[in-house]
C-alpha positions in Angstrom: 0.0 0.0 0.0 2.9 2.4 0.9 4.4 1.8 -2.6 1.1 2.5 -4.3 0.6 5.7 -2.2 4.1 6.9 -3.1 3.4 6.6 -6.8 0.4 9.0 -6.7 1.5 12.3 -8.4 0.0 15.2 -10.3 0.8 14.3 -14.0 0.4 16.8 -16.8 -3.1 17.1 -18.1 -3.6 15.1 -21.3 -4.8 17.0 -24.4 -6.9 16.0 -27.3 -5.7 16.1 -31.0 -7.2 19.5 -31.5 -5.2 20.9 -28.6 -8.0 21.2 -26.0 -7.5 19.4 -22.7 -9.4 16.2 -22.0 -12.1 16.3 -19.2 -11.4 12.7 -18.0 -9.4 12.0 -14.9 -5.7 10.9 -15.3 -5.7 7.1 -15.9 -2.4 6.8 -13.9 -3.9 8.6 -10.9 -7.1 6.6 -11.1 -5.1 3.3 -11.3 -3.1 4.2 -8.2 -6.2 4.9 -6.2 -7.7 1.6 -7.4 -4.6 -0.3 -6.3 -4.7 1.4 -2.9 -8.4 0.5 -2.4 -7.9 -3.1 -3.5 -5.0 -3.5 -1.0 -7.2 -2.1 1.8 -10.0 -4.5 0.9 -7.6 -7.5 0.9 -6.3 -6.4 4.3 -9.8 -6.1 5.7 -10.6 -9.6 4.4 -7.5 -10.9 6.1 -8.4 -9.2 9.3 -11.9 -10.6 9.2 -10.5 -14.1 8.6 -8.2 -13.6 11.6 -11.1 -12.4 13.7 -13.1 -15.5 12.8 -10.2 -17.7 13.7 -9.8 -15.9 17.0 -13.5 -16.3 17.8 -13.3 -20.1 17.1 -10.2 -20.3 19.4 -12.2 -18.4 22.0 -15.0 -20.8 21.8 -12.6 -23.7 22.1 -11.0 -22.1 25.1 -14.4 -21.5 26.7 -15.2 -25.2 26.3 -11.9 -26.1 27.8 -12.4 -23.8 30.7 -15.8 -25.4 31.3 -14.2 -28.9 31.4 -11.5 -27.7 33.7 -14.1 -26.3 36.1 -15.7 -29.7 36.1 -12.4 -31.2 37.0 -11.9 -28.7 39.8 -15.2 -29.8 41.3 -13.9 -33.3 41.5 -10.3 -32.6 42.6 -8.6 -29.5 43.7 -4.8 -29.3 43.2 -2.1 -26.8 42.6 -1.4 -28.1 39.1 -5.1 -27.7 38.1 -5.2 -24.2 39.6 -2.1 -23.2 37.7 -3.7 -24.6 34.5 -6.9 -22.7 35.2 -4.9 -19.5 35.6 -3.0 -20.1 32.4 -6.3 -20.7 30.5 -7.9 -17.6 32.1 -4.9 -15.5 31.0 -5.0 -17.0 27.5 -8.7 -16.3 27.3 -8.1 -12.7 28.3 -5.4 -12.4 25.6 -7.7 -13.8 23.0 -10.4 -11.3 24.0 -7.9 -8.5 23.7 -6.9 -9.7 20.2 -10.5 -9.8 19.2 -11.0 -6.2 20.3 -7.8 -5.2 18.6 -8.8 -6.7 15.3 -12.3 -5.1 15.5 -10.7 -1.7 16.1 -8.3 -2.2 13.2 -11.1 -3.2 10.8 -13.0 -0.1 11.8 -10.0 2.1 11.2 -9.3 0.5 7.8 -12.9 0.9 6.8 -12.7 4.6 7.7 -9.5 5.0 5.7 -11.1 3.3 2.7 -14.1 5.7 2.8 -11.7 8.6 3.2 -9.8 7.5 0.1 -13.1 7.3 -1.8 -13.9 10.9 -0.8 -10.5 12.1 -1.6 -10.6 10.5 -5.0 -13.9 12.2 -5.8 -12.5 15.5 -4.7 -9.5 15.2 -6.9 -11.6 14.1 -9.8 -13.8 17.2 -9.4 -10.8 19.5 -9.1 -9.3 18.0 -12.2 -12.4 18.4 -14.3 -12.9 22.0 -13.0 -9.3 22.9 -13.9 -9.7 21.4 -17.3 -12.8 23.5 -18.0 -11.0 26.6 -16.7 -7.9 25.9 -18.9 -10.1 25.4 -21.9 -11.8 28.7 -21.3 -8.5 30.5 -20.8 -7.2 29.0 -24.0 -10.2 30.2 -26.0 -9.9 33.7 -24.4 -6.2 33.8 -25.2 -6.9 32.9 -28.9 -9.6 35.5 -29.1 -7.4 38.2 -27.6 -4.5 37.4 -29.9 -6.9 37.6 -32.9 -8.2 41.0 -31.7 -4.7 42.2 -31.1 -3.7 41.3 -34.6 -6.7 43.2 -36.0 -5.9 46.3 -34.0 -2.3 46.1 -35.0 -3.3 45.9 -38.7 -5.7 48.8 -38.2 -3.0 50.9 -36.5 -0.5 50.3 -39.3 -3.1 51.3 -41.9 -3.9 54.5 -39.9 -0.2 55.3 -39.7 0.2 54.7 -43.4 -2.8 56.9 -44.2 -1.4 59.6 -41.8 2.0 59.5 -43.5 0.4 59.9 -46.9 -1.8 62.7 -45.7 1.2 64.5 -44.1 3.0 64.2 -47.4 0.0 65.6 -49.3 -0.3 68.5 -46.9 3.3 69.3 -47.2 3.0 69.4 -51.0 -0.2 71.6 -50.8 1.6 73.9 -48.4 4.5 74.3 -50.7 2.1 75.0 -53.6 0.3 77.6 -51.5 3.5 79.3 -50.6 4.6 79.5 -54.2 1.2 80.9 -55.2 1.4 83.5 -52.5 4.9 84.5 -53.6 3.8 84.6 -57.3 0.7 86.8 -56.7 2.2 89.0 -54.0 3.1 92.4 -55.6 5.5 93.1 -52.8 7.4 89.9 -53.3 11.2 90.6 -53.5 11.8 87.9 -56.1 13.7 89.2 -59.1 11.9 87.2 -61.7 8.2 86.9 -60.9 6.6 83.7 -61.9 3.0 83.5 -63.1 0.4 81.5 -61.2 0.1 79.1 -64.1 3.8 78.4 -64.0 3.6 77.7 -60.2 0.8 75.2 -60.7 2.7 73.6 -63.5 5.7 73.2 -61.2 3.5 71.6 -58.5 
């Protein structure tokens, strides 16, 4: 039983072919619990058999004591008294063994029930964690897709902004040239007509 208990460990959660985690309990963990439960059941059966054997011996000793008491009625002697004492002590030991086995059976039964409860708890935790992991995986995929869409939109906005800035710079240069061409106070040596400025733009 100790070896089986030592083998119980939290293995990595198995995953399906599509990448999503399975919702079934780990077969290795379930097999270890089954081995532990089978070992406890075998031990309980052995204790029950020992208890039955002790009860049979107790009955035999009771009959022997009865016969000894009959002998004591017929003849009293030191040897017979010593035998009676021995049988009485042996009977007390057998009674103590019966009580001990009864208590051990009760403790083993409680341990078996506790293992059943613990197994159900771990099964529930495993299934709950699998569901949470699946939801987190879906949320992560959705967030990554949304992030890629926003990144693409941001790049497109930056491109459009760059093109708009370039266009505005070109328009500003044209406006400055037009202002210079039509300004009578312009200090330019060779005035240029508006048509020529538009042609240059």
